[in-house]
Backbone of each chain as ProteinMPNN parsed JSONL, in Angstrom:
{"seq_chain_A": "MTYGLFGKLTAQPGRRDELVEILTGAAAALEADPGCLHYVVATSAEPDDIWVWEAWTDKAAHDASLEPPEVREVITRAMPLIAGMSGSTEVDIVGGKGLPA", "coords_chain_A": {"N_chain_A": [[-124.965, -33.887, -58.177], [-126.272, -36.145, -55.714], [-124.465, -39.043, -55.195], [-124.794, -42.586, -55.932], [-123.991, -46.005, -55.547], [-123.905, -49.197, -56.007], [-122.733, -52.68, -55.697], [-121.835, -56.048, -56.176], [-119.733, -58.325, -54.747], [-117.942, -61.356, -55.076], [-116.677, -63.575, -52.819], [-113.651, -65.447, -52.488], [-114.227, -69.045, -52.069], [-115.347, -69.664, -48.944], [-114.216, -67.537, -47.603], [-115.611, -65.305, -47.046], [-116.236, -63.966, -44.706], [-113.824, -63.038, -43.964], [-113.252, -61.176, -45.874], [-115.715, -59.534, -45.484], [-114.984, -58.46, -43.055], [-112.829, -56.875, -43.631], [-114.137, -54.869, -45.293], [-116.034, -53.728, -43.705], [-114.253, -52.715, -41.982], [-113.028, -50.631, -43.67], [-115.341, -49.313, -44.045], [-115.607, -48.134, -41.325], [-113.401, -46.366, -41.259], [-114.09, -44.561, -43.158], [-115.881, -43.051, -41.727], [-114.755, -40.641, -41.022], [-114.779, -39.284, -43.26], [-116.336, -36.686, -44.812], [-117.652, -36.785, -47.258], [-118.673, -39.184, -47.781], [-121.725, -40.623, -47.385], [-123.167, -42.86, -47.109], [-121.953, -46.215, -46.204], [-122.587, -49.234, -46.767], [-122.389, -52.628, -45.7], [-123.113, -55.724, -46.7], [-124.713, -59.072, -46.681], [-125.81, -61.691, -48.905], [-128.126, -64.505, -49.531], [-126.606, -66.085, -50.929], [-123.763, -68.089, -50.407], [-121.205, -66.912, -50.882], [-121.412, -64.351, -51.43], [-121.211, -60.804, -51.345], [-122.687, -57.592, -50.786], [-122.359, -54.369, -51.521], [-123.469, -51.039, -50.482], [-123.418, -47.819, -51.368], [-123.339, -44.167, -50.535], [-122.619, -40.903, -51.596], [-121.584, -37.675, -51.436], [-121.079, -36.626, -53.963], [-119.899, -37.704, -57.056], [-117.203, -37.262, -57.365], [-116.282, -37.084, -54.772], [-116.523, -39.864, -54.059], [-114.595, -40.953, -55.766], [-112.308, -39.613, -54.913], [-111.89, -40.718, -52.659], [-110.737, -43.085, -52.888], [-108.005, -42.761, -53.44], [-106.006, -42.188, -51.234], [-103.138, -43.597, -49.678], [-103.507, -45.44, -47.583], [-105.899, -46.532, -48.167], [-105.484, -47.651, -50.579], [-103.853, -49.692, -49.673], [-105.594, -51.253, -48.241], [-107.423, -52.159, -50.243], [-105.439, -53.596, -51.694], [-105.107, -55.671, -49.821], [-107.664, -56.807, -49.827], [-108.052, -57.729, -52.433], [-106.952, -60.54, -52.996], [-108.865, -62.038, -52.014], [-111.123, -61.939, -53.221], [-113.23, -63.25, -55.563], [-114.802, -62.411, -57.669], [-116.327, -59.79, -59.182], [-119.299, -58.155, -59.656], [-122.125, -56.546, -61.251], [-121.98, -53.819, -60.78], [-123.679, -50.824, -59.99], [-124.285, -47.603, -60.908], [-125.917, -44.722, -59.569], [-127.959, -42.038, -59.585], [-128.839, -40.146, -56.798], [-131.963, -39.426, -55.709], [-133.401, -38.746, -53.414], [-134.785, -39.345, -50.058], [-135.157, -41.376, -46.994], [-132.718, -41.449, -44.516], [-130.768, -40.052, -45.421], [-128.6, -37.324, -45.104], [-130.207, -34.258, -44.327]], "CA_chain_A": [[-125.903, -34.84, -57.664], [-125.837, -37.209, -54.696], [-123.908, -40.162, -56.0], [-125.061, -43.901, -55.411], [-123.379, -46.937, -56.056], [-123.974, -50.512, -55.368], [-122.286, -53.724, -56.387], [-121.805, -57.232, -55.613], [-118.615, -58.804, -54.619], [-118.046, -62.736, -54.605], [-115.428, -63.866, -52.155], [-113.112, -66.915, -52.591], [-114.904, -69.818, -51.377], [-115.054, -69.763, -47.399], [-113.312, -66.384, -47.153], [-116.387, -64.325, -47.1], [-116.011, -63.439, -43.395], [-112.594, -62.187, -43.978], [-113.557, -59.878, -46.757], [-116.552, -58.595, -44.852], [-114.185, -57.583, -41.964], [-112.054, -55.84, -44.366], [-114.937, -53.901, -45.907], [-116.457, -52.986, -42.441], [-113.1, -51.782, -41.41], [-113.028, -49.51, -44.535], [-116.507, -48.194, -43.637], [-115.224, -47.393, -40.236], [-112.493, -45.372, -41.662], [-115.045, -43.56, -43.874], [-116.673, -42.221, -40.746], [-114.138, -39.56, -41.012], [-114.857, -38.67, -44.717], [-117.529, -36.041, -44.899], [-118.221, -36.91, -48.527], [-119.296, -40.413, -47.747], [-122.944, -40.594, -46.629], [-123.55, -44.358, -46.716], [-120.998, -47.214, -46.93], [-123.198, -50.378, -46.026], [-121.889, -53.99, -46.066], [-124.289, -56.802, -46.434], [-124.376, -60.324, -47.276], [-127.09, -62.235, -49.417], [-128.229, -65.936, -49.317], [-125.541, -66.781, -51.567], [-122.664, -68.262, -49.33], [-119.736, -66.07, -51.054], [-121.772, -62.969, -52.02], [-121.203, -59.497, -50.5], [-123.307, -56.446, -51.584], [-121.857, -52.868, -50.772], [-124.316, -49.901, -51.011], [-122.779, -46.57, -51.135], [-123.888, -43.077, -51.006], [-121.698, -40.006, -51.561], [-122.166, -36.259, -51.867], [-120.958, -36.68, -55.359], [-119.049, -38.862, -57.735], [-115.754, -36.806, -57.076], [-115.991, -37.421, -53.366], [-116.227, -41.2, -54.142], [-113.33, -41.151, -56.573], [-111.196, -39.06, -54.256], [-111.783, -41.673, -51.208], [-109.966, -44.472, -53.378], [-106.487, -42.349, -53.608], [-105.097, -42.39, -50.114], [-102.347, -44.839, -49.608], [-103.962, -46.65, -46.702], [-107.098, -47.171, -48.759], [-104.836, -48.494, -51.469], [-103.307, -50.849, -48.855], [-106.879, -52.05, -47.973], [-107.796, -52.634, -51.527], [-104.481, -54.689, -51.918], [-105.275, -56.81, -48.853], [-108.758, -57.309, -50.219], [-108.012, -58.383, -53.913], [-106.807, -61.851, -53.056], [-110.042, -62.717, -51.295], [-112.161, -61.585, -54.176], [-113.375, -64.229, -56.767], [-115.478, -61.94, -58.751], [-117.171, -58.474, -58.927], [-120.191, -57.848, -60.721], [-123.444, -55.847, -60.866], [-121.755, -52.41, -60.101], [-124.565, -50.054, -60.726], [-124.137, -46.212, -60.434], [-127.142, -44.076, -59.531], [-128.077, -40.593, -58.91], [-129.757, -40.31, -55.71], [-132.982, -38.223, -55.938], [-133.587, -38.493, -51.989], [-135.384, -40.467, -49.33], [-134.855, -41.442, -45.718], [-131.615, -41.878, -43.901], [-129.649, -39.174, -45.993], [-128.567, -35.919, -44.261], [-131.208, -33.224, -44.914]], "C_chain_A": [[-125.39, -35.752, -56.737], [-125.548, -38.564, -55.46], [-124.337, -41.488, -55.237], [-124.354, -45.161, -56.111], [-123.691, -48.249, -55.379], [-123.403, -51.653, -56.276], [-122.009, -54.929, -55.582], [-120.156, -57.779, -55.809], [-118.717, -60.242, -54.323], [-116.643, -63.117, -54.109], [-115.035, -65.343, -52.573], [-113.984, -67.726, -51.684], [-114.508, -69.946, -49.826], [-114.377, -68.505, -46.983], [-114.281, -65.218, -47.111], [-116.116, -63.431, -45.875], [-114.809, -62.489, -43.444], [-112.701, -60.902, -44.648], [-114.667, -58.863, -46.094], [-115.935, -57.829, -43.698], [-113.385, -56.614, -42.6], [-112.864, -54.656, -44.753], [-115.654, -53.066, -44.755], [-115.485, -52.009, -41.97], [-113.038, -50.423, -42.269], [-114.236, -48.674, -44.111], [-116.284, -47.468, -42.341], [-114.223, -46.238, -40.473], [-113.099, -44.286, -42.303], [-115.802, -42.68, -42.856], [-115.846, -40.881, -40.862], [-114.156, -38.599, -42.446], [-116.369, -37.884, -44.874], [-118.425, -36.306, -46.3], [-119.063, -38.153, -48.645], [-120.544, -40.365, -46.691], [-123.377, -41.942, -46.016], [-122.319, -45.085, -47.081], [-121.565, -48.581, -46.094], [-122.847, -51.778, -46.607], [-122.867, -54.972, -45.771], [-124.106, -58.031, -47.146], [-125.797, -60.909, -47.883], [-126.966, -63.758, -49.147], [-127.308, -66.723, -49.89], [-124.391, -66.802, -50.859], [-121.466, -67.25, -49.543], [-120.054, -64.779, -51.386], [-121.81, -61.915, -50.952], [-121.859, -58.436, -51.271], [-122.767, -55.21, -50.711], [-122.948, -51.937, -51.407], [-123.644, -48.677, -50.691], [-123.423, -45.375, -51.46], [-122.893, -42.068, -50.577], [-122.147, -38.643, -51.897], [-122.166, -36.086, -53.14], [-119.977, -37.546, -55.725], [-117.534, -38.338, -57.297], [-115.302, -37.35, -55.766], [-115.647, -39.022, -53.317], [-114.86, -41.452, -54.684], [-112.14, -40.774, -55.607], [-110.859, -40.204, -53.103], [-110.883, -42.821, -51.745], [-108.286, -43.974, -53.513], [-105.552, -42.635, -52.339], [-104.354, -43.681, -50.018], [-102.999, -45.949, -48.75], [-105.264, -47.274, -47.31], [-106.458, -48.088, -49.968], [-104.438, -49.863, -50.969], [-104.551, -51.778, -48.593], [-107.207, -52.753, -49.082], [-106.717, -53.785, -52.003], [-104.733, -55.89, -51.079], [-106.502, -57.621, -49.288], [-108.869, -58.24, -51.464], [-107.964, -59.792, -53.681], [-107.883, -62.665, -52.618], [-111.129, -62.524, -52.149], [-112.148, -62.427, -55.418], [-113.99, -63.495, -57.976], [-116.214, -60.578, -58.407], [-118.109, -58.179, -60.071], [-121.394, -56.987, -60.355], [-123.258, -54.551, -60.398], [-122.646, -51.481, -60.83], [-124.32, -48.582, -60.046], [-125.455, -45.63, -60.587], [-127.028, -42.721, -59.109], [-129.271, -40.476, -57.918], [-130.753, -38.896, -55.693], [-133.124, -37.779, -54.383], [-134.384, -39.465, -51.439], [-134.856, -40.456, -47.815], [-133.659, -41.945, -45.351], [-130.396, -41.171, -44.544], [-129.683, -37.803, -45.165], [-129.532, -35.063, -45.141], [-130.418, -32.225, -45.68]], "O_chain_A": [[-124.236, -36.17, -56.831], [-126.358, -39.063, -56.241], [-124.251, -41.508, -54.009], [-124.236, -45.138, -57.336], [-123.712, -48.285, -54.148], [-123.574, -51.595, -57.494], [-121.951, -54.833, -54.356], [-119.513, -57.64, -56.849], [-119.478, -60.557, -53.409], [-115.632, -63.014, -54.803], [-115.828, -66.222, -52.909], [-114.45, -67.232, -50.658], [-113.374, -70.323, -49.533], [-113.943, -68.519, -45.831], [-113.767, -64.1, -47.141], [-115.798, -62.252, -46.032], [-114.841, -61.335, -43.016], [-112.361, -59.81, -44.191], [-114.557, -57.638, -46.147], [-116.317, -56.695, -43.406], [-113.273, -55.504, -42.078], [-112.403, -53.525, -44.592], [-115.827, -51.853, -44.878], [-115.704, -50.842, -41.643], [-113.004, -49.315, -41.734], [-114.127, -47.474, -43.858], [-116.7, -46.317, -42.206], [-114.33, -45.205, -39.811], [-112.718, -43.138, -42.073], [-116.306, -41.621, -43.229], [-116.576, -39.896, -40.75], [-113.655, -37.485, -42.597], [-117.407, -38.526, -45.038], [-119.631, -36.076, -46.393], [-120.003, -38.23, -49.436], [-120.433, -40.136, -45.486], [-123.793, -42.156, -44.878], [-121.654, -44.75, -48.061], [-121.101, -48.934, -45.01], [-122.989, -52.046, -47.8], [-123.406, -55.041, -44.667], [-123.397, -58.068, -48.152], [-126.846, -60.577, -47.331], [-125.955, -64.254, -48.649], [-127.115, -67.883, -49.526], [-123.864, -65.723, -50.59], [-120.825, -66.807, -48.59], [-119.137, -64.001, -51.647], [-122.34, -62.088, -49.854], [-121.576, -58.376, -52.467], [-122.768, -55.137, -49.482], [-123.285, -52.012, -52.588], [-123.28, -48.586, -49.518], [-124.06, -45.323, -52.511], [-122.33, -42.158, -49.487], [-123.107, -38.514, -52.657], [-123.096, -35.46, -53.648], [-119.252, -38.113, -54.907], [-116.75, -39.189, -56.879], [-114.234, -37.938, -55.594], [-114.687, -39.445, -52.672], [-114.055, -42.134, -54.05], [-111.145, -41.491, -55.505], [-109.714, -40.489, -52.752], [-110.29, -43.489, -50.898], [-107.417, -44.83, -53.678], [-104.484, -43.238, -52.447], [-104.914, -44.75, -50.259], [-103.044, -47.13, -49.093], [-105.64, -48.399, -46.981], [-106.961, -49.179, -50.235], [-104.597, -50.919, -51.582], [-104.448, -52.995, -48.747], [-107.3, -53.976, -48.98], [-107.107, -54.777, -52.62], [-104.594, -57.02, -51.547], [-106.52, -58.849, -49.196], [-109.572, -59.248, -51.538], [-108.922, -60.417, -54.135], [-107.872, -63.882, -52.804], [-112.193, -63.002, -51.757], [-111.222, -62.365, -56.228], [-113.762, -63.865, -59.127], [-116.652, -60.416, -57.268], [-117.742, -57.993, -61.231], [-121.615, -56.744, -59.168], [-124.122, -54.03, -59.692], [-122.522, -51.286, -62.039], [-124.184, -48.44, -58.83], [-126.141, -45.919, -61.567], [-126.129, -42.305, -58.377], [-130.447, -40.683, -58.216], [-130.404, -37.716, -55.671], [-132.984, -36.592, -54.085], [-134.74, -40.415, -52.135], [-134.142, -39.517, -47.464], [-133.408, -43.031, -45.874], [-129.239, -41.53, -44.327], [-130.706, -37.332, -44.668], [-129.632, -35.138, -46.366], [-130.987, -31.292, -46.248]]}, "seq_chain_B": "MTYGLFGKLTAQPGRRDELVEILTGAAAALEADPGCLHYVVATSAEPDDIWVWEAWTDKAAHDASLEPPEVREVITRAMPLIAGMSGSTEVDIVGGKGLPA", "coords_chain_B": {"N_chain_B": [[-131.568, -59.547, -37.594], [-130.163, -56.827, -39.3], [-132.131, -55.718, -42.023], [-131.861, -55.516, -45.566], [-132.764, -54.207, -48.666], [-132.818, -54.091, -52.111], [-133.993, -52.924, -55.199], [-134.971, -52.643, -58.65], [-137.145, -50.513, -60.508], [-139.023, -49.983, -63.364], [-140.208, -47.294, -64.995], [-143.189, -46.583, -66.795], [-142.91, -45.519, -70.231], [-141.502, -42.289, -70.248], [-142.687, -41.375, -67.689], [-141.19, -41.497, -65.495], [-140.622, -39.588, -63.681], [-142.938, -38.903, -62.303], [-143.362, -41.342, -60.965], [-141.038, -41.303, -59.377], [-141.606, -39.154, -57.827], [-143.892, -40.158, -56.263], [-142.565, -42.152, -54.884], [-140.629, -40.84, -53.463], [-142.228, -39.349, -51.898], [-143.264, -41.472, -50.486], [-141.105, -42.01, -49.026], [-140.773, -39.924, -47.272], [-143.033, -40.146, -45.797], [-142.291, -42.443, -44.403], [-140.437, -41.33, -42.477], [-141.626, -41.339, -40.033], [-141.47, -43.911, -39.279], [-140.016, -45.916, -37.262], [-138.736, -48.297, -37.695], [-137.813, -48.246, -40.071], [-134.721, -47.593, -41.561], [-133.282, -46.614, -43.859], [-134.599, -45.33, -46.867], [-133.935, -45.116, -49.916], [-134.375, -43.371, -52.916], [-133.385, -43.429, -56.366], [-132.159, -42.738, -59.565], [-131.017, -44.269, -62.48], [-128.656, -44.229, -65.409], [-130.151, -45.277, -67.383], [-133.059, -44.155, -69.066], [-135.745, -44.822, -68.018], [-135.468, -46.081, -65.471], [-135.635, -46.685, -62.14], [-134.166, -46.767, -59.071], [-134.403, -48.363, -55.793], [-133.103, -48.342, -52.533], [-133.295, -49.939, -49.466], [-133.244, -50.086, -45.978], [-133.784, -51.772, -42.96], [-134.851, -52.262, -39.763], [-135.4, -54.873, -39.367], [-136.693, -57.607, -41.246], [-139.349, -58.063, -40.697], [-140.287, -55.6, -39.835], [-140.173, -54.128, -42.295], [-142.03, -55.812, -43.944], [-144.289, -55.243, -42.251], [-144.464, -52.629, -42.86], [-145.913, -52.28, -45.281], [-148.482, -52.77, -44.741], [-150.365, -50.682, -43.877], [-153.461, -48.862, -44.831], [-152.908, -46.373, -46.059], [-150.662, -46.67, -47.234], [-151.056, -48.818, -48.813], [-152.665, -47.396, -50.772], [-150.987, -45.717, -51.952], [-149.486, -47.485, -53.17], [-151.257, -48.547, -54.968], [-151.549, -46.187, -56.422], [-149.186, -46.018, -57.561], [-148.725, -48.285, -59.351], [-149.93, -48.348, -62.092], [-147.792, -46.786, -63.163], [-145.79, -48.312, -63.364], [-143.712, -50.174, -65.523], [-142.22, -52.402, -65.14], [-140.561, -54.6, -62.836], [-137.645, -55.495, -61.397], [-134.751, -57.432, -60.458], [-134.818, -57.52, -57.598], [-133.267, -57.536, -54.645], [-132.62, -59.29, -51.594], [-130.894, -58.584, -48.523], [-128.66, -59.264, -45.805], [-127.764, -56.933, -43.305], [-124.683, -56.209, -42.558], [-123.128, -54.23, -41.396], [-121.834, -50.835, -41.368], [-121.274, -47.327, -42.613], [-123.46, -44.861, -41.872], [-125.74, -45.952, -40.771], [-127.761, -46.223, -37.941], [-126.218, -46.367, -34.88]], "CA_chain_B": [[-130.449, -59.053, -38.435], [-130.85, -55.733, -40.253], [-132.688, -56.134, -43.288], [-131.617, -54.676, -46.582], [-133.464, -54.6, -49.978], [-132.645, -53.129, -53.255], [-134.482, -53.45, -56.456], [-134.943, -51.734, -59.722], [-138.366, -50.341, -61.067], [-138.712, -49.428, -64.841], [-141.457, -46.536, -65.194], [-143.835, -46.503, -68.2], [-142.018, -44.464, -70.848], [-141.826, -40.939, -69.985], [-143.352, -41.176, -66.603], [-140.322, -41.76, -64.304], [-140.56, -38.309, -62.568], [-144.267, -39.156, -61.537], [-143.05, -42.362, -60.074], [-140.02, -40.916, -58.481], [-142.29, -38.299, -56.923], [-144.604, -41.036, -55.548], [-141.695, -42.886, -53.978], [-140.103, -39.843, -52.556], [-143.428, -39.016, -50.733], [-143.36, -42.774, -49.404], [-139.923, -42.21, -48.044], [-141.106, -38.898, -46.363], [-143.986, -40.851, -44.846], [-141.523, -43.334, -43.503], [-139.749, -40.676, -41.513], [-142.187, -41.619, -38.758], [-141.529, -45.461, -38.925], [-138.625, -46.277, -36.513], [-138.293, -49.582, -38.242], [-137.068, -47.959, -41.463], [-133.537, -46.814, -41.334], [-133.047, -46.096, -45.098], [-135.416, -45.599, -47.938], [-133.352, -44.095, -50.793], [-134.669, -43.293, -54.247], [-132.428, -42.922, -57.218], [-132.361, -43.16, -61.016], [-129.799, -44.555, -63.277], [-128.632, -43.602, -66.815], [-131.45, -45.811, -68.198], [-134.224, -43.17, -68.927], [-136.873, -45.039, -67.362], [-135.255, -46.892, -64.36], [-135.487, -46.201, -60.72], [-133.531, -47.903, -58.11], [-134.651, -48.086, -54.38], [-132.187, -48.874, -51.527], [-134.043, -49.769, -48.257], [-132.546, -50.693, -44.783], [-134.821, -51.78, -42.024], [-134.371, -53.008, -38.377], [-135.415, -56.433, -39.563], [-137.642, -58.029, -42.306], [-140.678, -57.849, -40.036], [-140.598, -54.045, -39.927], [-140.34, -53.969, -43.613], [-143.249, -56.259, -44.356], [-145.41, -54.423, -41.555], [-144.637, -51.166, -43.338], [-146.726, -52.424, -46.381], [-149.823, -52.943, -44.426], [-151.43, -49.554, -43.494], [-154.327, -48.569, -45.85], [-152.415, -45.211, -46.744], [-149.439, -47.216, -48.002], [-151.874, -49.451, -50.047], [-153.242, -46.457, -51.559], [-149.767, -45.081, -52.588], [-148.981, -48.611, -54.078], [-152.293, -48.595, -56.083], [-151.314, -45.101, -57.389], [-147.941, -46.179, -58.39], [-148.693, -49.518, -60.101], [-150.019, -48.076, -63.451], [-146.783, -45.984, -63.829], [-144.688, -49.139, -63.422], [-143.72, -51.028, -66.616], [-141.532, -53.646, -64.787], [-139.894, -54.614, -61.529], [-136.642, -56.745, -61.442], [-133.473, -57.228, -59.661], [-135.068, -57.207, -56.121], [-132.247, -58.483, -53.762], [-132.634, -59.068, -50.1], [-129.6, -58.776, -48.027], [-128.452, -59.196, -44.313], [-126.902, -55.869, -43.389], [-123.617, -56.515, -41.373], [-122.777, -52.955, -40.768], [-121.201, -49.944, -42.165], [-121.553, -45.953, -42.271], [-124.781, -44.222, -42.173], [-126.618, -46.848, -40.085], [-127.761, -45.95, -36.519], [-125.182, -47.034, -33.957]], "C_chain_B": [[-131.045, -57.88, -39.212], [-131.153, -56.19, -41.557], [-132.454, -55.152, -44.387], [-132.372, -55.022, -47.832], [-133.273, -53.545, -51.047], [-133.312, -53.588, -54.45], [-134.768, -52.183, -57.506], [-136.603, -51.78, -60.42], [-138.145, -49.764, -62.441], [-140.079, -48.784, -64.871], [-141.92, -46.74, -66.71], [-142.968, -45.352, -68.939], [-142.368, -43.03, -70.544], [-142.573, -40.47, -68.643], [-142.497, -41.669, -65.234], [-140.366, -40.684, -63.269], [-141.869, -38.547, -61.848], [-143.893, -40.208, -60.517], [-142.082, -41.855, -59.027], [-140.713, -39.949, -57.174], [-143.238, -39.114, -55.675], [-143.694, -41.775, -54.353], [-141.048, -42.056, -53.062], [-140.977, -39.494, -51.419], [-143.564, -40.261, -49.915], [-142.275, -42.49, -48.492], [-140.194, -41.013, -47.05], [-142.097, -39.353, -45.241], [-143.315, -41.857, -43.912], [-140.593, -42.733, -42.434], [-140.272, -41.176, -40.086], [-142.138, -43.016, -38.342], [-140.049, -45.774, -38.379], [-137.916, -47.641, -36.944], [-137.569, -49.313, -39.646], [-135.931, -47.106, -41.163], [-133.076, -46.126, -42.616], [-134.036, -46.3, -46.024], [-135.004, -44.588, -49.094], [-133.802, -44.342, -52.221], [-133.721, -42.841, -55.158], [-132.736, -43.223, -58.607], [-130.9, -43.248, -61.627], [-129.79, -43.984, -64.507], [-129.677, -43.999, -67.734], [-132.573, -44.896, -67.95], [-135.465, -43.428, -68.05], [-136.875, -45.79, -65.961], [-135.132, -45.962, -63.119], [-134.943, -47.171, -59.881], [-133.996, -47.487, -56.572], [-133.727, -48.993, -53.494], [-132.892, -48.78, -50.305], [-133.256, -50.676, -47.209], [-133.574, -50.611, -43.772], [-134.218, -52.557, -40.726], [-134.358, -54.365, -38.605], [-136.694, -56.587, -40.757], [-139.085, -57.868, -41.848], [-141.172, -56.41, -40.247], [-140.908, -53.636, -41.277], [-141.761, -54.475, -44.159], [-144.392, -55.682, -43.553], [-145.653, -53.224, -42.242], [-145.673, -51.135, -44.517], [-148.141, -52.465, -46.147], [-150.775, -51.874, -44.473], [-152.131, -49.176, -44.877], [-153.727, -47.214, -46.673], [-151.324, -45.679, -47.618], [-149.962, -48.153, -49.134], [-152.218, -48.705, -51.174], [-152.208, -45.848, -52.549], [-149.339, -46.35, -53.562], [-149.966, -48.773, -55.237], [-152.085, -47.36, -56.96], [-150.298, -45.325, -58.218], [-148.114, -47.3, -59.461], [-148.934, -49.1, -61.624], [-148.774, -47.433, -64.026], [-145.715, -47.11, -63.866], [-144.943, -50.111, -64.545], [-143.079, -52.324, -66.195], [-140.835, -53.496, -63.535], [-138.882, -55.787, -61.794], [-135.326, -56.425, -60.537], [-133.659, -56.981, -58.169], [-134.113, -58.21, -55.259], [-132.32, -58.225, -52.398], [-131.236, -59.324, -49.587], [-129.604, -58.569, -46.501], [-127.547, -58.191, -44.348], [-125.832, -56.386, -42.202], [-123.272, -55.334, -40.67], [-122.23, -51.874, -41.74], [-121.609, -48.455, -41.638], [-122.973, -45.638, -42.676], [-125.916, -44.961, -41.555], [-126.673, -46.279, -38.647], [-126.882, -46.955, -35.764], [-125.953, -48.24, -33.137]], "O_chain_B": [[-132.179, -57.899, -39.692], [-130.443, -57.012, -42.136], [-132.812, -53.989, -44.203], [-132.603, -56.217, -48.013], [-133.523, -52.349, -50.892], [-133.157, -54.781, -54.712], [-134.773, -50.996, -57.181], [-137.162, -52.82, -60.767], [-137.133, -49.096, -62.656], [-141.073, -49.506, -64.793], [-141.156, -47.007, -67.637], [-142.431, -44.43, -68.325], [-143.542, -42.666, -70.61], [-143.008, -39.323, -68.535], [-143.0, -42.103, -64.198], [-140.151, -40.931, -62.082], [-141.817, -38.346, -60.635], [-144.083, -39.998, -59.319], [-142.359, -42.006, -57.837], [-140.44, -39.999, -55.974], [-143.285, -38.781, -54.49], [-144.05, -41.923, -53.184], [-140.875, -42.452, -51.91], [-140.607, -39.364, -50.252], [-143.942, -40.174, -48.747], [-142.42, -42.679, -47.284], [-139.769, -41.2, -45.91], [-142.014, -39.027, -44.057], [-143.747, -42.069, -42.779], [-140.033, -43.451, -41.605], [-139.508, -41.386, -39.144], [-142.631, -43.386, -37.276], [-139.071, -45.847, -39.123], [-136.784, -47.987, -36.605], [-136.846, -50.145, -40.195], [-136.075, -46.027, -40.59], [-132.481, -45.057, -42.481], [-134.452, -47.456, -46.106], [-135.544, -43.493, -49.251], [-133.622, -45.456, -52.712], [-133.133, -41.809, -54.833], [-133.648, -44.027, -58.802], [-129.924, -42.544, -61.367], [-130.737, -43.271, -64.841], [-130.072, -43.307, -68.673], [-133.055, -44.793, -66.822], [-136.101, -42.545, -67.474], [-137.909, -46.089, -65.363], [-134.671, -44.822, -63.085], [-135.258, -48.356, -59.988], [-133.927, -46.306, -56.229], [-133.612, -50.201, -53.698], [-133.183, -47.644, -49.932], [-132.739, -51.756, -47.494], [-134.229, -49.577, -43.635], [-133.257, -53.325, -40.761], [-133.458, -55.069, -38.146], [-137.485, -55.679, -41.014], [-139.946, -57.544, -42.666], [-142.26, -56.115, -40.74], [-141.835, -52.85, -41.469], [-142.538, -53.706, -44.725], [-145.48, -55.609, -44.124], [-146.78, -52.733, -42.306], [-146.267, -50.082, -44.749], [-148.964, -52.263, -47.039], [-151.874, -52.022, -45.009], [-151.483, -49.174, -45.923], [-154.067, -47.034, -47.842], [-151.092, -45.1, -48.679], [-149.39, -48.246, -50.22], [-152.143, -49.124, -52.329], [-152.477, -45.535, -53.709], [-148.873, -46.113, -54.677], [-149.564, -49.095, -56.355], [-152.401, -47.424, -58.148], [-150.313, -44.979, -59.399], [-147.531, -47.097, -60.526], [-148.103, -49.529, -62.426], [-148.612, -47.472, -65.245], [-144.674, -46.805, -64.449], [-145.985, -50.757, -64.66], [-143.357, -53.333, -66.842], [-140.515, -52.374, -63.143], [-139.22, -56.851, -62.313], [-135.024, -55.335, -60.049], [-132.825, -56.342, -57.526], [-134.231, -59.436, -55.236], [-132.122, -57.091, -51.963], [-130.493, -60.148, -50.119], [-130.419, -57.818, -45.966], [-126.604, -58.238, -45.138], [-126.186, -56.873, -41.129], [-123.118, -55.356, -39.449], [-122.224, -52.142, -42.942], [-122.141, -48.281, -40.541], [-123.531, -46.105, -43.669], [-127.055, -44.583, -41.826], [-125.616, -45.864, -38.17], [-126.851, -48.161, -36.009], [-125.334, -48.93, -32.328]]}, "name": "protein", "num_of_chains": 2, "seq": "MTYGLFGKLTAQPGRRDELVEILTGAAAALEADPGCLHYVVATSAEPDDIWVWEAWTDKAAHDASLEPPEVREVITRAMPLIAGMSGSTEVDIVGGKGLPAMTYGLFGKLTAQPGRRDELVEILTGAAAALEADPGCLHYVVATSAEPDDIWVWEAWTDKAAHDASLEPPEVREVITRAMPLIAGMSGSTEVDIVGGKGLPA"}
């Protein structure tokens, strides 16, 4: 089943832009990962909040994407900028617009 | 700014599949709407919950999409199947994978 995940990150005060840059960089790297269908980085009205929407061919593809050393390095760089993580919701994608046929 | 929206619908007990079908039908209709980038229908582990992730060129495109009579008709059909709506979050999409360049 196509796997979806979305969650909210709260950046350390005043450091959202740096975290957004790291995450959009991660999204760019995922262009080469056929298992990743969507990796969308967004901000909300809350000044430190970042939302990420992800869609993957399946959960295994998502989990495997976290293993490479270069991804671990990105996570290590991002962690000090993160004040909190909340609302991570896993979903089974049924279908819709914007997904590969 | 590219507009994102996600929210949770809770179907009347046992009627999730019917509601999912209406929503995926709505997504199919949106294939013809250039303002709609993503309209993804998903279910979570909660038996009656449906999550929808939407991405639009901007909020105006989203708002305009709710006006046509045929969409109003779909909403009218869906309403009796909905027990609750919660967690609707509006976001400004910064970028990422799966969006048109």
